[in-house]
C-alpha positions, -999 to +999 in steps of 0.1 A: +667-335+505+659-367+523+674-395+501+660-423+522+640-448+502+602-444+503+600-480+515+613-468+549+578-455+556+555-478+574+531-496+550+551-489+518+560-522+502+570-531+467+536-526+452+531-491+465+567-481+458+563-492+422+532-471+418+548-441+434+578-445+410+554-437+381+551-403+397+588-399+400+588-406+437+616-429+449+627-412+481+611-395+510+625-362+499+608-366+465+575-375+482+577-343+503+582-324+470+552-339+454+531-308+459+494-303+457+480-290+424+451-274+442+431-273+475+396-278+487+383-258+516+365-284+537+369-264+569+336-245+567+308-266+582+271-263+577+239-279+590+222-306+569+192-283+565+215-257+548+228-280+522+218-271+486+217-297+458+245-293+432+269-278+457+296-293+480+290-295+517+310-302+549+291-312+580+291-332+612+264-358+618+256-390+638+252-424+620+216-437+623+218-469+602+236-487+573+223-507+544+239-528+517+219-535+486+227-555+454+213-545+421+223-566+390+254-579+407+266-545+418+265-533+454+251-500+468+262-491+503+241-465+521+246-448+554+219-426+570+233-397+591+215-370+610+221-338+628+197-317+648+184-301+616+178-330+593+187-363+576+212-371+548+221-403+529+257-412+521+260-435+491+289-456+477+288-479+446+307-512+446+323-505+480+303-529+503+327-525+532+315-489+538+285-501+558+308-518+583+333-490+586+311-469+609+287-480+637+254-466+647+260-437+670+294-427+656+298-390+650+314-385+616+328-356+595+314-356+560+324-339+528+310-343+493+288-331+465+250-331+473+221-341+451+183-343+458+171-379+455+137-393+467+129-363+489+163-364+507+197-349+505+221-376+492+260-374+491+276-397+466+311-411+474+318-387+502+349-383+523+340-395+558+360-397+590+353-402+627+351-369+645+373-385+672+401-392+647+433-375+661+446-365+626+420-356+600+437-352+566+405-355+544+378-335+561+372-304+583+403-286+570+419-271+539+426-304+520+454-309+495+445-324+461+475-342+446+484-355+411+478-393+415+485-425+396+465-457+393+466-476+425+474-446+448+442-430+460+439-395+473+435-406+509+466-429+506+487-401+492+477-377+520+485-404+546+519-411+531+529-375+530+517-370+566+538-400+576+568-386+557+565-353+575+562-371+609+594-392+600+616-361+601+618-339+632+630-307+614+635-304+576+669-293+566+672-256+556+685-248+521+684-210+519+709-189+538+693-170+567+703-135+554+685-142+521+654-156+539+653-124+560+658-100+530+630-116+510+607-123+539+607-161+535+596-187+561+617-217+570+618-247+547+604-269+575+574-246+580+569-243+543+568-280+535+544-287+564+521-258+555+521-265+518+508-300+524+484-294+553+478-256+556+467-241+589+449-215+569+450-198+535+475-172+546+500-198+558+495-217+526+504-186+505+535-180+526+546-216+522+540-215+484+560-182+482+589-198+500+589-230+479+586-211+446+614-188+456+636-218+464+628-235+432+637-204+411+666-194+433+685-226+428+678-227+391+692-192+389+722-203+410+729-232+386+727-209+356+749-183+372+774-210+380+775-222+344+779-187+332+807-179+357+824-212+348+824-202+312+836-166+318+861-172+346+875-206+340+878-207+302+894-185+276+884-181+240+902-166+210+903-128+214+893-113+180+909-082+166+888-051+156+868-054+124+888-051+092+884-053+054+861-083+051+835-071+075+835-036+060+832-051+025+802-073+036+785-042+051+788-026+017+775-056-001+744-061+020+713-051-001+699-030+028+710-007+056+711-023+090+684-011+115+695+005+147+686-027+166+708-047+142+737-023+146+733-024+184+731-062+185+762-066+163+781-041+185+773-063+216+784-094+197+816-077+184+825-066+219+821-102+232+842-116+204+870-090+210+872-103+246+891-135+256+860-145+276+839-169+256+807-153+242+775-171+250+748-148+236+712-152+226+701-131+196+663-130+196+640-111+172+608-115+154+605-134+121+621-113+094+639-089+118+673-095+102+691-119+126+708-138+098+726-106+086+739-100+121+751-136+123+768-133+089+788-103+101+800-123+131+809-153+110+829-131+086+846-115+116+858-149+129+871-158+094+889-125+092+908-136+124+920-168+108+893-190+124+864-211+112+827-205+117+798-229+121+761-223+116+736-250+126+699-250+118+672-275+129+660-285+094+676-292+061+654-266+044+665-239+068+701-249+066+699-248+028+681-214+029+709-199+051+735-214+028+718-200-003+714-166+012+749-164+027+772-183+003+772-157-025+779-128-001+806-148+016+822-157-018+823-120-028+842-111+004+867-140-001+852-165+024+849-202+015+816-218+027+800-252+024+768-271+034+767-304+054+733-321+059+722-357+061+718-357+023+756-353+018+769-388+018+797-411+006+827-397-012+813-362-014+809-361+024+844-375+030+860-349+008+840-321+025+851-333+060+887-335+049+885-299+036+869-287+069+895-305+090+923-290+069+908-255+074+900-251+037+864-243+045+859-211+064+822-214+073+802-246+074+765-245+074+745-276+084+719-295+105+723-321+132+748-337+109+774-312+123+772-331+156+786-363+143+820-373+159+839-374+126+830-337+118+863-321+129+875-285+125+910-270+124+903-240+145+867-231+154+862-195+164+824-190+163+793-213+165+759-199+155+728-220+164+696-210+147+661-216+162+678-224+195+646-236+212+646-267+189+679-279+203+686-294+238+712-281+262+734-312+256+733-307+218+746-272+223+774-285+245+784-311+219+787-284+192+808-263+216+831-292+218+840-288+182+865-262+191+889-253+219+866-227+235+846-212+206+824-182+210+787-192+208+757-173+195+722-188+195+693-173+176+656-175+182+627-162+160+604-170+189+604-138+210+608-148+247+593-129+276+619-117+301+608-141+328+611-171+304+645-158+291+659-157+327+648-193+331+656-208+297+687-188+289+699-175+323+734-185+313+734-164+282+736-127+275+707-115+254+706-092+224+671-082+210+661-070+176+626-054+178+627-033+147+616-047+113+635-036+082+621-004+066+594-009+040+579-039+057+541-037+060+524-053+090+505-085+080+468-079+082+453-108+103+416-117+104+395-146+118+368-161+096+344-190+102+317-208+082+317-224+047+307-192+029+335-172+044+360-200+038+350-202+001+354-164-002+389-166+013+400-192-012+386-173-041+406-143-030+437-165-028+431-176-064+429-139-074+462-132-057+479-161-075+464-149-108+480-115-101+514-132-098+516-137-061+517-169-039+502-182-008+503-209+019+475-231+033+485-247+066+466-277+082+472-293+116+473-329+104+488-349+075+459-374+070+423-377+082+418-390+117+386-403+132+396-388+165+395-352+153+377-331+128+407-310+121+414-304+084+442-326+071+468-315+046+460-343+022+422-338+024+425-300+019+449-304-010+426-329-027+395-307-021+411-274-032+428-288-063+394-303-074+374-271-067+383-236-057+420-238-068+416-261-097+432-235-120+461-229-097+494-249-095+494-263-060+520-283-041+518-305-010+544-305+018+544-325+050+569-342+074+563-377+062+576-369+027+612-379+018+638-353+020+641-354-018+604-349-024+602-320+002+632-303-015+616-307-049+583-291-038+601-263-019+623-255-049+593-253-072+575-230-047+606-208-042+610-206-080+574-195-084+564-227-103+537-233-076+512-207-067+499-223-035+517-246-010+494-268+011+514-278+041+515-290+077+535-269+102+567-281+086+569-247+071+568-230+105+606-227+102+628-222+072+610-208+042+616-173+029+595-165-002+590-127-005+564-132-032+540-150-008+513-127+004+486-150+019+487-174+048+455-193+054+455-215+085+428-242+087+414-250+122+435-222+136+420-228+171+440-260+173+474-242+171+493-225+199+496-187+199+534-187+194+530-212+166+504-192+148+526-161+150+555-181+136+534-193+107+522-157+101+558-147+098+561-167+066+543-139+047+549-101+047+585-105+036+581-085+004+569-050-005+533-061-012+506-061+015+502-095+030+473-113+048+469-140+074+435-156+076+427-178+106+399-202+097+380-212+127+356-241+130+321-225+134+311-253+158+336-239+183+315-208+188+332-177+201+367-167+188+393-180+213+413-154+232+446-163+215+432-157+180+420-122+191+456-115+203+469-121+168+443-099+152+452-071+176+490-071+175+518-080+152+545-075+180+560-109+186+571-100+221+535-090+231+523-122+215+548-142+236+538-125+268+502-134+262+510-169+252+529-174+284+499-162+304+473-183+284+492-216+282+515-213+312+553-221+311+548-259+310+537-257+273+555-225+263+582-238+239+583-271+259+607-275+288+617-310+277+632-298+245+654-274+264+667-301+286+657-280+316+645-294+349+608-294+355+595-265+375+571-281+400+554-252+417+565-219+401+543-203+374+564-179+353+533-159+343+522-154+379+555-154+397+575-130+375+583-107+404+595-136+425+617-148+397+634-114+394+641-115+432+654-151+429+676-141+400+690-111+420+696-133+451+713-160+430+737-136+414+746-121+448+752-155+464+773-168+436+797-139+439+809-152+473+834-181+468+826-196+502+789-197+494+796-212+460+816-240+476+789-246+501+761-247+475+778-265+447+772-301+459+735-293+463+734-278+428+752-308+412+728-331+431+698-312+420+707-304+384+734-329+372+707-348+354+699-317+333+732-298+332+756-327+337+775-322+305+780-285+313+788-290+350+814-316+340+829-294+313 
């Protein structure tokens, strides 16, 4: 990586450097890693007579004349150019200097979109260069199209990157030669030159393959390093085999564990009975029984004289876990408590004193657990629920609550393998695919139009009359002029005045106070409310087995994974449940992602499709994970390359000499993202 300031390039002063900084470009190395988002093939030339209106064209012609005209204070610059087959007019608006840039008789290379105007081919705002120009970056070649910012035009960006490439004789190699040879990778020097200004499409593909591999390879190396640091340099409490409390809990559970739950707990138990700190992801679809597995692990750590922690992203979910687990824990002799932002003053101080003294065995809570004054006597296990809602650094802070506690993170958002390798490459993974016996798949349908919508709500009213409950989810809290999406407030007011006027309805959204949210939720859980109209605040953390209908307004405005999570709020009891996706009829054909939900209830299949449709940039959101941005790799398209990079990273990090050689580069590249872990 060339860390020389961008201002070292000729022509880059304070103004340009400030604009480039908006793109995250401070150094020459960062400029060289500002990759094209696509390319335009301007290499295939045609004759003017072959140009068709509506298409783009690249051709060579001779300048015949120029003209500058002013209309209502605005300038129109025209340049007439001709080849042996015909005449074309090049037009620029409010760029008067264009008529003086080229002289009569100059041979120019032209590229642009053609229209038919006044019996002549016209090219508006074309790219034009002299044919005699030694280096053509904008025409007569495969031209890179870059992400830009205000004040940095496409031509300027190409010129700067060309200058950066010329400023270095040979770009430093970053991948060992044996790995390059094994995986058929070109050199870094060739890759960076070809990715910006490709000789041909084949060379561009080779360059992209090399750059994607490098990006994924070093991310995998960083994750392997963190994993090895945890396993090789730290020691955790080695738990004894399961004893009375765990056996008693298994007897008290109101259901038999599925084979997947049994296998997942066996993997967790094996980790905890080792002195190497566990760092495991437990993933499974909504309602697959992850909490029961976590509860067994928490009881196991208490059985060994240690304390357990379980953190959830919302107060509602933390309370739900506490309510579900506390009675079972009490019956096996385990003392538990709940700590959220609502616990204040004297009550909080007394609770913290009990935790510090070891008088509380398992503490449930939210982000409140991260506060510096929350101290434990001897932490043995940390469980983090809905892992994708917490950043890497938050996880590290929680791990600091004990000497070297075992850690288990849970996710109800099934993650495709390629994404898991990237997001959780430093974790072992246990997966629960089976749903508990007796669960009926949720019937999912798409409906559109006012008549269909009315019919759906009349059916919901019948369900409530029969003693069941339902959810109505909207994408907004209040009406917005910028979107026609149904708001929770508007839908609540409409339904309670019309189709559901005989039904007890509640309203829930993120702007409500914690007290108001809790009041509404408790009424719904208790069955005092038949319908809950809500925003996506209910995506996580509500378990009401009696709820059999999920109606989602403007479903096309939600992501696929989010829709699947919402659907998981129903189907938790013995009754048949339904999820109705209401689509705005003005949007026409049913979007692909809605069809996916109708066709499958498998969260892992949904996740794979979501990754393909939306791409990794939006899938779960990298920023929330605290992970570095992936500039060129696409985890949907480059799955095979990721597996190779993962394999290569593991192999490299087994060699102590290679680790020492690569570590400074890893720290430089990833310290901003993994600093807390690298330092630890």
